[in-house]
C-alpha positions, 0 to 999 in steps of 0.5 A: 590614671595609674595608681601604685600603692606600696603596702604590706596589705595589698589584698586590703587595697585590692578587695576594697577598690574592686567594688562600686564606681571605682571597681567599675572604672578599673574594669573599664580601663579608665584607671588602674590599681596596682597594689605592690607588697613591700615584703616582696622586697625584703632580703630577710628570709622571714620577710621582715621589713621593720626593726627597732628604732635607733635611740630607743622607744616603743614600736618598730620602724619600717626599714628603708631598703625594702621600701626603696627597692619596691619604689625603684621596681615600680619606676622601672616598670612604669617607665618614668618617675612619678609623684610619691605620696606618703600618708602621714598625720604630719602631712598637709591636709587633703582637701577637694582642691588637692583631689582636683590637682592630683586627678590631673596627673597621669599616675601616682605612687602611694606609700602606706606606713605602719608601726611607728613609721618609715625610716626618715632617710628613704622618705627624704629620698622618694617622697614628694608629697606628705598628705594627711586625711585628718588630725588623728592616727590610724594603724596604717596608710591603707585606709587613707590611700583608699579615701584619696583614690576614691576622691581623686578618681571620681574627678577623672572623666568617664569614672562617673556616669555623668560629670555633673555628678562631680560638678556640684559636689560639696566643696567644688565651689567652696561650699557644702552641697544643697539638700537632695530629695526624691520620691515620694513627695511627702515622707513622715509629714515632710514635703519636698520644697515646692520650688523643686517641683516647679520645673523652673530651672532658674529658680531651682538653681537659685534655691540650691545656691542659697541652700548651699550657703545656708548649709555651709553657714550652719555646718561649716562656717569656717569655709566662709572665711575663704576670701575667694568664696566670698568674692564669688557671692552675688549681692543677693547672696551676701545679703542672704548670708548677712540675714543668717548671721543676724538671726544668730545674734 
C-alpha cells in the first residue's frame, strides 16, 4: 500500500506514523507513507495557500490551484489516478468495514483540509470519497488521516505480527471484542475466568463469543440492530441475548 497525504503539515504525519507498528511496516517496505506539502505548489512568494471566502464570512478558505497542482504531481509520479479521500465532518462515517475496503487498494491519496475548508471546485474535480471519523470538528485533517492509515494498515497482510491479531478485533464480526486477561491469575482480588485456564479451546471460543455479545449489548447496543449481525447468531446466542434483555426489564 502506498499512501500519499496532501497536507500543510507534513512533519506531523511523518513524525507520528514513523513509530510503533505502522513505522515498522513502513521500514519493512510493506507500506509507504508520502506526506506532500501543499505549500510547495503555491505560486505566492509568501507561500500562501488560502484566501478570503467569496460572499464573506469568518475564516479563510484553501485555494484550488495549489491543491490541484499537488494532486496532479502525485498522480504523475505515481503513474496512475487513485482514490482521493477528503477528511471532512460532512463525509460518511469511517467504520471497520470502510477500513477493510480501503485496505484492498494498492494506494490511496488523502487531502487534509484547514481553515474553513477547501474551495469546492477542486473538491468536485479530484475527490472520490468524503470521509468523517466522527461527528465533531477538528482544526485540520491530519489527525483523521493518521487514524485512517492506522486502521487500514493493520488489515494489510504482514503489518501485524500475526493476522489473527486483526481477525478477532472489535467490529470484525459486527461485535465488540471479548475481555482479555494475562498474568497474574489474581489481581486485587479479581481472578481470571476459569474457562480461560482450562485449555479447552472449544469452551474458550464459546465463552469469548458470548462475552462479545454481552459487551456489545452493554456498551454498543446499536450494533445489534444490524440484521446481518443477528443472522450470524446461533440459537443459543439468540437465547443468551434474550436473557440479557430480560434482566434489564
